[in-house]
A tleap script that builds the chain and sets N, CA, C and O, in Angstrom:
source leaprc.protein.ff14SB
mol = sequence {
  NMET GLN ILE ASP GLY TYR SER LEU ASP ALA
  GLN LYS SER ARG MET LYS ALA PHE CYS GLU
  PHE ASN ASP TYR GLU ILE SER GLY GLU TYR
  GLU ASP ALA GLY LYS SER GLY LYS SER ILE
  GLU GLY ARG VAL ALA PHE ASN ASN MET MET
  GLU ASP ILE LYS SER GLY LYS ASP ASP ILE
  SER LEU VAL LEU VAL PHE LYS LEU SER ARG
  PHE GLY ARG ASN ALA ALA ASP VAL LEU ASN
  SER LEU GLN ILE CMET
}
set mol.1.N position { -3.768 -13.237 -34.707 }
set mol.1.CA position { -3.503 -12.262 -35.767 }
set mol.1.C position { -4.237 -10.970 -35.429 }
set mol.1.O position { -5.435 -10.985 -35.145 }
set mol.2.N position { -3.533 -9.880 -35.459 }
set mol.2.CA position { -4.150 -8.583 -35.212 }
set mol.2.C position { -5.026 -8.223 -36.405 }
set mol.2.O position { -4.821 -8.709 -37.517 }
set mol.3.N position { -5.996 -7.372 -36.153 }
set mol.3.CA position { -6.962 -7.019 -37.192 }
set mol.3.C position { -6.313 -6.307 -38.376 }
set mol.3.O position { -6.806 -6.403 -39.500 }
set mol.4.N position { -5.205 -5.591 -38.136 }
set mol.4.CA position { -4.549 -4.878 -39.229 }
set mol.4.C position { -3.580 -5.770 -40.003 }
set mol.4.O position { -2.872 -5.283 -40.885 }
set mol.5.N position { -3.536 -7.067 -39.689 }
set mol.5.CA position { -2.735 -7.993 -40.461 }
set mol.5.C position { -1.350 -8.271 -39.919 }
set mol.5.O position { -0.586 -9.000 -40.552 }
set mol.6.N position { -0.999 -7.717 -38.770 }
set mol.6.CA position { 0.315 -7.945 -38.196 }
set mol.6.C position { 0.179 -8.611 -36.839 }
set mol.6.O position { -0.413 -8.044 -35.920 }
set mol.7.N position { 0.725 -9.812 -36.711 }
set mol.7.CA position { 0.706 -10.499 -35.426 }
set mol.7.C position { 1.586 -9.731 -34.443 }
set mol.7.O position { 2.399 -8.898 -34.844 }
set mol.8.N position { 1.416 -10.018 -33.155 }
set mol.8.CA position { 2.262 -9.370 -32.153 }
set mol.8.C position { 3.731 -9.681 -32.404 }
set mol.8.O position { 4.584 -8.808 -32.246 }
set mol.9.N position { 4.036 -10.912 -32.793 }
set mol.9.CA position { 5.424 -11.273 -33.086 }
set mol.9.C position { 5.967 -10.476 -34.268 }
set mol.9.O position { 7.115 -10.033 -34.241 }
set mol.10.N position { 5.158 -10.293 -35.296 }
set mol.10.CA position { 5.589 -9.519 -36.463 }
set mol.10.C position { 5.806 -8.057 -36.086 }
set mol.10.O position { 6.768 -7.437 -36.538 }
set mol.11.N position { 4.919 -7.505 -35.264 }
set mol.11.CA position { 5.085 -6.120 -34.818 }
set mol.11.C position { 6.390 -5.962 -34.038 }
set mol.11.O position { 7.160 -5.033 -34.283 }
set mol.12.N position { 6.634 -6.886 -33.086 }
set mol.12.CA position { 7.859 -6.814 -32.278 }
set mol.12.C position { 9.099 -6.975 -33.147 }
set mol.12.O position { 10.095 -6.280 -32.943 }
set mol.13.N position { 9.045 -7.882 -34.110 }
set mol.13.CA position { 10.188 -8.108 -34.995 }
set mol.13.C position { 10.529 -6.849 -35.790 }
set mol.13.O position { 11.700 -6.488 -35.911 }
set mol.14.N position { 9.522 -6.189 -36.327 }
set mol.14.CA position { 9.764 -4.972 -37.112 }
set mol.14.C position { 10.278 -3.840 -36.236 }
set mol.14.O position { 11.140 -3.070 -36.659 }
set mol.15.N position { 9.749 -3.733 -35.005 }
set mol.15.CA position { 10.219 -2.667 -34.113 }
set mol.15.C position { 11.647 -2.936 -33.644 }
set mol.15.O position { 12.437 -2.001 -33.513 }
set mol.16.N position { 11.990 -4.204 -33.390 }
set mol.16.CA position { 13.366 -4.537 -33.000 }
set mol.16.C position { 14.327 -4.221 -34.139 }
set mol.16.O position { 15.417 -3.700 -33.900 }
set mol.17.N position { 13.943 -4.526 -35.361 }
set mol.17.CA position { 14.779 -4.205 -36.519 }
set mol.17.C position { 14.966 -2.692 -36.629 }
set mol.17.O position { 16.067 -2.220 -36.912 }
set mol.18.N position { 13.900 -1.939 -36.407 }
set mol.18.CA position { 13.977 -0.473 -36.438 }
set mol.18.C position { 14.958 0.024 -35.380 }
set mol.18.O position { 15.770 0.908 -35.653 }
set mol.19.N position { 14.885 -0.539 -34.176 }
set mol.19.CA position { 15.778 -0.134 -33.091 }
set mol.19.C position { 17.226 -0.474 -33.417 }
set mol.19.O position { 18.125 0.331 -33.175 }
set mol.20.N position { 17.449 -1.648 -33.958 }
set mol.20.CA position { 18.803 -2.035 -34.340 }
set mol.20.C position { 19.349 -1.100 -35.405 }
set mol.20.O position { 20.496 -0.662 -35.318 }
set mol.21.N position { 18.538 -0.790 -36.407 }
set mol.21.CA position { 18.957 0.093 -37.491 }
set mol.21.C position { 19.331 1.479 -36.964 }
set mol.21.O position { 20.283 2.096 -37.442 }
set mol.22.N position { 18.571 1.961 -35.974 }
set mol.22.CA position { 18.794 3.306 -35.428 }
set mol.22.C position { 19.674 3.311 -34.180 }
set mol.22.O position { 19.859 4.352 -33.550 }
set mol.23.N position { 20.214 2.144 -33.828 }
set mol.23.CA position { 21.084 1.987 -32.662 }
set mol.23.C position { 20.387 2.435 -31.378 }
set mol.23.O position { 20.993 3.093 -30.533 }
set mol.24.N position { 19.101 2.074 -31.239 }
set mol.24.CA position { 18.342 2.346 -30.018 }
set mol.24.C position { 18.473 1.157 -29.080 }
set mol.24.O position { 18.377 0.008 -29.512 }
set mol.25.N position { 18.691 1.424 -27.812 }
set mol.25.CA position { 18.736 0.368 -26.811 }
set mol.25.C position { 17.320 0.120 -26.303 }
set mol.25.O position { 16.622 1.061 -25.925 }
set mol.26.N position { 16.903 -1.118 -26.293 }
set mol.26.CA position { 15.577 -1.475 -25.793 }
set mol.26.C position { 15.709 -1.764 -24.304 }
set mol.26.O position { 16.386 -2.708 -23.897 }
set mol.27.N position { 15.053 -0.937 -23.499 }
set mol.27.CA position { 15.158 -1.131 -22.050 }
set mol.27.C position { 13.988 -1.948 -21.504 }
set mol.27.O position { 14.033 -2.408 -20.363 }
set mol.28.N position { 12.955 -2.128 -22.302 }
set mol.28.CA position { 11.824 -2.919 -21.854 }
set mol.28.C position { 10.796 -3.078 -22.953 }
set mol.28.O position { 10.755 -2.312 -23.915 }
set mol.29.N position { 9.973 -4.085 -22.784 }
set mol.29.CA position { 8.849 -4.313 -23.695 }
set mol.29.C position { 7.593 -4.434 -22.856 }
set mol.29.O position { 7.596 -5.069 -21.801 }
set mol.30.N position { 6.535 -3.829 -23.324 }
set mol.30.CA position { 5.263 -3.841 -22.607 }
set mol.30.C position { 4.209 -4.331 -23.582 }
set mol.30.O position { 3.964 -3.704 -24.612 }
set mol.31.N position { 3.592 -5.443 -23.258 }
set mol.31.CA position { 2.649 -6.077 -24.177 }
set mol.31.C position { 1.400 -6.507 -23.427 }
set mol.31.O position { 1.466 -7.288 -22.479 }
set mol.32.N position { 0.274 -5.991 -23.861 }
set mol.32.CA position { -1.023 -6.398 -23.309 }
set mol.32.C position { -1.727 -7.247 -24.362 }
set mol.32.O position { -2.711 -6.817 -24.964 }
set mol.33.N position { -1.217 -8.451 -24.577 }
set mol.33.CA position { -1.772 -9.341 -25.598 }
set mol.33.C position { -3.246 -9.620 -25.321 }
set mol.33.O position { -3.636 -9.972 -24.208 }
set mol.34.N position { -4.040 -9.455 -26.352 }
set mol.34.CA position { -5.452 -9.770 -26.240 }
set mol.34.C position { -6.295 -8.686 -25.596 }
set mol.34.O position { -7.509 -8.846 -25.473 }
set mol.35.N position { -5.679 -7.583 -25.181 }
set mol.35.CA position { -6.429 -6.483 -24.557 }
set mol.35.C position { -6.739 -5.422 -25.605 }
set mol.35.O position { -5.917 -5.135 -26.475 }
set mol.36.N position { -7.899 -4.862 -25.515 }
set mol.36.CA position { -8.319 -3.807 -26.422 }
set mol.36.C position { -7.619 -2.499 -26.081 }
set mol.36.O position { -7.332 -2.222 -24.916 }
set mol.37.N position { -7.350 -1.707 -27.099 }
set mol.37.CA position { -6.782 -0.380 -26.899 }
set mol.37.C position { -7.845 0.685 -26.673 }
set mol.37.O position { -7.532 1.875 -26.661 }
set mol.38.N position { -9.102 0.272 -26.494 }
set mol.38.CA position { -10.181 1.238 -26.291 }
set mol.38.C position { -10.002 2.051 -25.031 }
set mol.38.O position { -10.433 3.202 -24.964 }
set mol.39.N position { -9.364 1.458 -24.025 }
set mol.39.CA position { -9.175 2.134 -22.748 }
set mol.39.C position { -7.890 1.623 -22.112 }
set mol.39.O position { -7.478 0.491 -22.366 }
set mol.40.N position { -7.253 2.453 -21.285 }
set mol.40.CA position { -6.053 1.997 -20.581 }
set mol.40.C position { -6.424 1.171 -19.351 }
set mol.40.O position { -5.569 0.509 -18.762 }
set mol.41.N position { -7.694 1.210 -18.966 }
set mol.41.CA position { -8.144 0.403 -17.826 }
set mol.41.C position { -8.005 -1.076 -18.161 }
set mol.41.O position { -8.413 -1.519 -19.235 }
set mol.42.N position { -7.431 -1.831 -17.243 }
set mol.42.CA position { -7.263 -3.257 -17.430 }
set mol.42.C position { -6.053 -3.638 -18.259 }
set mol.42.O position { -5.806 -4.823 -18.482 }
set mol.43.N position { -5.290 -2.648 -18.724 }
set mol.43.CA position { -4.074 -2.921 -19.501 }
set mol.43.C position { -2.887 -2.849 -18.548 }
set mol.43.O position { -2.265 -1.799 -18.385 }
set mol.44.N position { -2.588 -3.968 -17.930 }
set mol.44.CA position { -1.569 -4.041 -16.886 }
set mol.44.C position { -0.205 -3.587 -17.404 }
set mol.44.O position { 0.458 -2.770 -16.765 }
set mol.45.N position { 0.215 -4.106 -18.547 }
set mol.45.CA position { 1.533 -3.756 -19.073 }
set mol.45.C position { 1.613 -2.277 -19.434 }
set mol.45.O position { 2.630 -1.632 -19.179 }
set mol.46.N position { 0.549 -1.735 -20.024 }
set mol.46.CA position { 0.536 -0.305 -20.356 }
set mol.46.C position { 0.696 0.528 -19.093 }
set mol.46.O position { 1.489 1.469 -19.059 }
set mol.47.N position { -0.049 0.186 -18.069 }
set mol.47.CA position { 0.033 0.942 -16.821 }
set mol.47.C position { 1.383 0.755 -16.139 }
set mol.47.O position { 1.875 1.684 -15.498 }
set mol.48.N position { 1.999 -0.434 -16.261 }
set mol.48.CA position { 3.353 -0.633 -15.745 }
set mol.48.C position { 4.340 0.267 -16.485 }
set mol.48.O position { 5.233 0.852 -15.873 }
set mol.49.N position { 4.175 0.376 -17.813 }
set mol.49.CA position { 5.029 1.248 -18.609 }
set mol.49.C position { 4.909 2.689 -18.126 }
set mol.49.O position { 5.914 3.378 -17.950 }
set mol.50.N position { 3.687 3.136 -17.914 }
set mol.50.CA position { 3.490 4.519 -17.469 }
set mol.50.C position { 4.123 4.738 -16.100 }
set mol.50.O position { 4.715 5.790 -15.858 }
set mol.51.N position { 4.009 3.772 -15.210 }
set mol.51.CA position { 4.642 3.880 -13.883 }
set mol.51.C position { 6.161 3.922 -14.013 }
set mol.51.O position { 6.821 4.690 -13.314 }
set mol.52.N position { 6.720 3.102 -14.903 }
set mol.52.CA position { 8.169 3.117 -15.119 }
set mol.52.C position { 8.632 4.466 -15.647 }
set mol.52.O position { 9.685 4.964 -15.248 }
set mol.53.N position { 7.854 5.054 -16.536 }
set mol.53.CA position { 8.190 6.374 -17.078 }
set mol.53.C position { 8.134 7.425 -15.974 }
set mol.53.O position { 9.058 8.225 -15.822 }
set mol.54.N position { 7.048 7.418 -15.204 }
set mol.54.CA position { 6.894 8.406 -14.127 }
set mol.54.C position { 7.999 8.289 -13.080 }
set mol.54.O position { 8.453 9.298 -12.540 }
set mol.55.N position { 8.432 7.066 -12.795 }
set mol.55.CA position { 9.441 6.855 -11.757 }
set mol.55.C position { 10.866 7.086 -12.262 }
set mol.55.O position { 11.805 7.161 -11.468 }
set mol.56.N position { 11.025 7.197 -13.574 }
set mol.56.CA position { 12.357 7.393 -14.137 }
set mol.56.C position { 13.140 6.105 -14.309 }
set mol.56.O position { 14.346 6.140 -14.553 }
set mol.57.N position { 12.472 4.977 -14.185 }
set mol.57.CA position { 13.142 3.679 -14.332 }
set mol.57.C position { 13.829 3.588 -15.692 }
set mol.57.O position { 13.248 3.930 -16.722 }
set mol.58.N position { 15.065 3.125 -15.675 }
set mol.58.CA position { 15.857 2.899 -16.896 }
set mol.58.C position { 16.072 4.160 -17.727 }
set mol.58.O position { 16.512 4.074 -18.873 }
set mol.59.N position { 15.768 5.325 -17.166 }
set mol.59.CA position { 15.996 6.590 -17.867 }
set mol.59.C position { 15.387 6.564 -19.276 }
set mol.59.O position { 16.045 6.919 -20.254 }
set mol.60.N position { 14.137 6.144 -19.361 }
set mol.60.CA position { 13.442 5.999 -20.648 }
set mol.60.C position { 13.356 7.357 -21.347 }
set mol.60.O position { 12.893 8.339 -20.765 }
set mol.61.N position { 13.808 7.399 -22.600 }
set mol.61.CA position { 13.787 8.651 -23.348 }
set mol.61.C position { 12.784 8.639 -24.501 }
set mol.61.O position { 12.465 9.693 -25.051 }
set mol.62.N position { 12.284 7.461 -24.872 }
set mol.62.CA position { 11.250 7.402 -25.898 }
set mol.62.C position { 10.496 6.095 -25.785 }
set mol.62.O position { 10.976 5.118 -25.211 }
set mol.63.N position { 9.308 6.107 -26.346 }
set mol.63.CA position { 8.467 4.910 -26.408 }
set mol.63.C position { 8.144 4.689 -27.882 }
set mol.63.O position { 7.654 5.584 -28.571 }
set mol.64.N position { 8.426 3.499 -28.337 }
set mol.64.CA position { 8.187 3.150 -29.732 }
set mol.64.C position { 6.968 2.245 -29.805 }
set mol.64.O position { 6.890 1.240 -29.098 }
set mol.65.N position { 6.031 2.597 -30.649 }
set mol.65.CA position { 4.854 1.762 -30.876 }
set mol.65.C position { 4.740 1.478 -32.367 }
set mol.65.O position { 5.180 2.269 -33.201 }
set mol.66.N position { 4.149 0.350 -32.684 }
set mol.66.CA position { 4.012 -0.045 -34.087 }
set mol.66.C position { 3.092 0.916 -34.833 }
set mol.66.O position { 3.401 1.364 -35.937 }
set mol.67.N position { 1.964 1.222 -34.215 }
set mol.67.CA position { 1.001 2.183 -34.744 }
set mol.67.C position { 0.364 2.872 -33.544 }
set mol.67.O position { 0.296 2.292 -32.460 }
set mol.68.N position { -0.095 4.085 -33.726 }
set mol.68.CA position { -0.727 4.812 -32.628 }
set mol.68.C position { -1.902 4.029 -32.053 }
set mol.68.O position { -2.156 4.093 -30.850 }
set mol.69.N position { -2.614 3.297 -32.890 }
set mol.69.CA position { -3.755 2.516 -32.398 }
set mol.69.C position { -3.313 1.398 -31.465 }
set mol.69.O position { -4.120 0.898 -30.681 }
set mol.70.N position { -2.040 0.993 -31.536 }
set mol.70.CA position { -1.506 -0.011 -30.615 }
set mol.70.C position { -1.266 0.620 -29.244 }
set mol.70.O position { -1.301 -0.072 -28.227 }
set mol.71.N position { -1.023 1.924 -29.214 }
set mol.71.CA position { -0.831 2.661 -27.964 }
set mol.71.C position { -2.173 2.875 -27.280 }
set mol.71.O position { -2.313 2.663 -26.076 }
set mol.72.N position { -3.144 3.292 -28.057 }
set mol.72.CA position { -4.480 3.496 -27.526 }
set mol.72.C position { -5.405 4.060 -28.580 }
set mol.72.O position { -4.965 4.737 -29.509 }
set mol.73.N position { -6.678 3.782 -28.435 }
set mol.73.CA position { -7.660 4.296 -29.384 }
set mol.73.C position { -8.602 5.299 -28.750 }
set mol.73.O position { -9.451 5.873 -29.432 }
set mol.74.N position { -8.463 5.513 -27.463 }
set mol.74.CA position { -9.266 6.511 -26.774 }
set mol.74.C position { -8.450 7.803 -26.746 }
set mol.74.O position { -7.402 7.866 -26.103 }
set mol.75.N position { -8.932 8.827 -27.441 }
set mol.75.CA position { -8.167 10.071 -27.586 }
set mol.75.C position { -7.807 10.685 -26.238 }
set mol.75.O position { -6.696 11.185 -26.062 }
set mol.76.N position { -8.724 10.654 -25.297 }
set mol.76.CA position { -8.442 11.233 -23.980 }
set mol.76.C position { -7.324 10.469 -23.275 }
set mol.76.O position { -6.439 11.081 -22.678 }
set mol.77.N position { -7.356 9.138 -23.337 }
set mol.77.CA position { -6.293 8.325 -22.741 }
set mol.77.C position { -4.952 8.607 -23.395 }
set mol.77.O position { -3.942 8.769 -22.709 }
set mol.78.N position { -4.940 8.667 -24.727 }
set mol.78.CA position { -3.696 8.918 -25.455 }
set mol.78.C position { -3.128 10.279 -25.082 }
set mol.78.O position { -1.946 10.386 -24.755 }
set mol.79.N position { -3.954 11.320 -25.125 }
set mol.79.CA position { -3.467 12.661 -24.817 }
set mol.79.C position { -3.002 12.776 -23.364 }
set mol.79.O position { -1.980 13.406 -23.094 }
set mol.80.N position { -3.724 12.188 -22.447 }
set mol.80.CA position { -3.326 12.221 -21.043 }
set mol.80.C position { -2.000 11.496 -20.855 }
set mol.80.O position { -1.122 11.991 -20.148 }
set mol.81.N position { -1.845 10.345 -21.469 }
set mol.81.CA position { -0.607 9.582 -21.362 }
set mol.81.C position { 0.573 10.343 -21.948 }
set mol.81.O position { 1.656 10.372 -21.364 }
set mol.82.N position { 0.358 10.954 -23.101 }
set mol.82.CA position { 1.432 11.738 -23.734 }
set mol.82.C position { 1.814 12.946 -22.885 }
set mol.82.O position { 2.988 13.309 -22.815 }
set mol.83.N position { 0.839 13.563 -22.247 }
set mol.83.CA position { 1.131 14.698 -21.375 }
set mol.83.C position { 1.974 14.245 -20.187 }
set mol.83.O position { 2.895 14.955 -19.784 }
set mol.84.N position { 1.681 13.100 -19.630 }
set mol.84.CA position { 2.477 12.557 -18.516 }
set mol.84.C position { 3.895 12.268 -18.963 }
set mol.84.O position { 4.854 12.514 -18.231 }
set mol.85.N position { 4.019 11.740 -20.176 }
set mol.85.CA position { 5.348 11.415 -20.704 }
set mol.85.C position { 6.183 12.665 -20.855 }
set mol.85.O position { 7.334 12.590 -21.287 }
savepdb mol mol.pdb
quit
């Protein structure tokens, strides 16, 4: 159970419903279960996502996260990642 009360399965379920409602195609899911959002270091899936974005894989046009804190809690990491995107 995540600290904010939403399990990873619940977060994914709500985001999938959001995508279906908005007719968004899901080209991939990136999940670092059990990893802290304090830093992007050691977050294999997050770094894979960033590499996929940089390489143009699947022509990714947006990234959906449940909450910004799920993306990252280190302001420098978040801003740097958003700038790359």
